[in-house]
Residue, then its C-alpha position, 0 to 999 in steps of 0.5 A: m500500500s502506498r504511503y502517500d497520495y502524491l510524491i512531488v519531485g521539486a520544492g520550487i513554486t510548482g511543487a509548493i503550490f501543488a502540495h499546498e492545494a493537495r493538502r487542502a484537498g485532504k491528500t497526503c504528500l511528500v515533497i522531495d528536492r535534490r538540493k539542500h533548500t526549498a524554493g528552487n531557483m527562487y531561493t533567497r538566503t539572508v546575508s547581514g540582513i540582506e535577502v540574496h537572490e541566490y540564482g539571479a534576480h527574481i522580480f515578481h510581476t503579473s497582470d493576472r489578478d488571481v495569481w497576484n492575490y494568491v501569492n499575496r496570501f503567503a507573503e506581503f509584497n513591497n512596491y519595488i519597481n524594476s528599473p535597470i540600468a544598461r552600461y556600455k563602456d562608460e555610458l549609462y542608459n535607462m532600460p527598457f528602451n524609452m525616451n530617457t534612453f533615446s535622449k541620452m544616446w542622441p542629445d538632439v532627440v527630445t520628443p517622441t517624434d524626434a526619436r521615431k524619426r531617428i530610429a526609422a532613419q537608421i532602420a531604413a539605412e540598413d535596408i533589410a527586407e527579410p532578416t536571416n539572423l538575429e543581427e539583421q532582425a535587431l537592426s530591422l527593429v531598432g537600427r544600428d546605434i541601439f543594436e551596437k550599444l545595448v543589444r549585440g554584446y549582451t545577446e552574444k554573451q547570453w547565447g555564447r555565439s555571434c548575433s549573425e549566427l543566431p536565428a532571427h526568431i530569438i528576438r521577435r520584438l524589441p519594444c521601444r517606449f516613446t515615454y519617459d518611463n523606466n518601469y521595465f514591466n508593463d504588468r499591473w502588479q509588481g514587487i518582491p516578497i518582504g523577507g524573501y522568496t524562501k519564506l513565501i515557498d516555506r509558507m506554502l509547504e507548511g504542514t507538508e512533509v519535505k525531504l531535502n538532499t534527496e534524489y528521486r531515483d534513490l528514493v523510488a529504488q528503495t520504496p517504489d510504491i511510495a505514492d499513488r501518483i507522482i508530480y515530477c518537476g525535474p528534467i523530463d529527459g533525465f527521468y528517462d535516463y536521456e535514452l532519446g538524447t539530451l535536451e540542451y540549456r544555457s546555464l549561469r554562473f554567479e560570483t557573490e561577495e559582501l562589500e564593506e560599503e553601504n551602496y555599490q551601484g545605486v540600483a538593483v540591476v546593472n546590465y553590462t552590454e559590451r562583449e568584452v565584459p564577461y558578465t551580463r549584469i551585476i545585482e545589488h540585492k539590498h535594493f530589492e527591499f530598499g535596504a539601509q544596511d551598512t554593508t552590501v551584497i553584489t552578484r556578478e552573473y555570467p552566462a555559461d555553456w551547459k552540460p548534463g550535471d550543470e544547473p539548467y536555466y534557459p531551454v534552447n528551443n531550437e528545432r532539434n531540441m523541440q523535436l526531441y522534447q516532443r518525443y519525450a512528451a509522447r512517452a510522458a503522455a503514456e505514463d499512468r501515474v506520473v505527471f510532468a510539470g514546471r519549466l524542466g518537466e515541460y522544457r519551457y521557460y516560465d516567468m514566475d507568474k506564468a509558473v503560478a498560472a500553470a500550477f493552477r491548471l495542474v491543480q484543476a486537472e489533477l485535484g479538480h478544484e481552483p486554487a483559492a486566491h483569498 
C-alpha cells in the first residue's frame, strides 16, 4: 500500500503550490528536492540582513489578478519597481528602451517624434527586407546605434555565439517606449516578497512533509510504491535516463561577495552590454527591499555553456531540441501515474507568474478544484 497520495519531485513554486492545494484537498504528500533548500531557483538566503537572490534576480510581476492575490496570501509584497540600468563602456542608459534612453544616446532627440524619426532613419539605412539572423532582425527593429550599444554584446554573451549566427526568431520584438518611463514591466502588479522568496515557498509547504538532499531515483529504488501518483518537476529527459538524447540549456554562473560599503551601484540591476565584459549584469540585492544596511551584497552573473550535471536555466528551443522534447512528451503522455510539470518537466521557460498560472491548471486537472486566491 502506498504511503502517500502524491510524491512531488521539486520544492520550487510548482511543487509548493501543488502540495499546498493537495493538502487542502485532504491528500497526503511528500515533497522531495535534490538540493539542500526549498524554493528552487527562487531561493533567497539572508546575508547581514540582506535577502540574496541566490540564482539571479527574481522580480515578481503579473497582470493576472488571481495569481497576484494568491501569492499575496503567503507573503506581503513591497512596491519595488524594476528599473535597470544598461552600461556600455562608460555610458549609462535607462532600460527598457524609452525616451530617457533615446535622449541620452542622441542629445538632439527630445520628443517622441524626434526619436521615431531617428530610429526609422537608421532602420531604413540598413535596408533589410527579410532578416536571416538575429543581427539583421535587431537592426530591422531598432537600427544600428541601439543594436551596437545595448543589444549585440549582451545577446552574444547570453547565447555564447555571434548575433549573425543566431536565428532571427530569438528576438521577435524589441519594444521601444516613446515615454519617459523606466518601469521595465508593463504588468499591473509588481514587487518582491518582504523577507524573501524562501519564506513565501516555506509558507506554502507548511504542514507538508519535505525531504531535502534527496534524489528521486534513490528514493523510488528503495520504496517504489511510495505514492499513488507522482508530480515530477525535474528534467523530463533525465527521468528517462536521456535514452532519446539530451535536451540542451544555457546555464549561469554567479560570483557573490559582501562589500564593506553601504551602496555599490545605486540600483538593483546593472546590465553590462559590451562583449568584452564577461558578465551580463551585476545585482545589488539590498535594493530589492530598499535596504539601509551598512554593508552590501553584489552578484556578478555570467552566462555559461551547459552540460548534463550543470544547473539548467534557459531551454534552447531550437528545432532539434523541440523535436526531441516532443518525443519525450509522447512517452510522458503514456505514463499512468506520473505527471510532468514546471519549466524542466515541460522544457519551457516560465516567468514566475506564468509558473503560478500553470500550477493552477495542474491543480484543476489533477485535484479538480481552483486554487483559492483569498
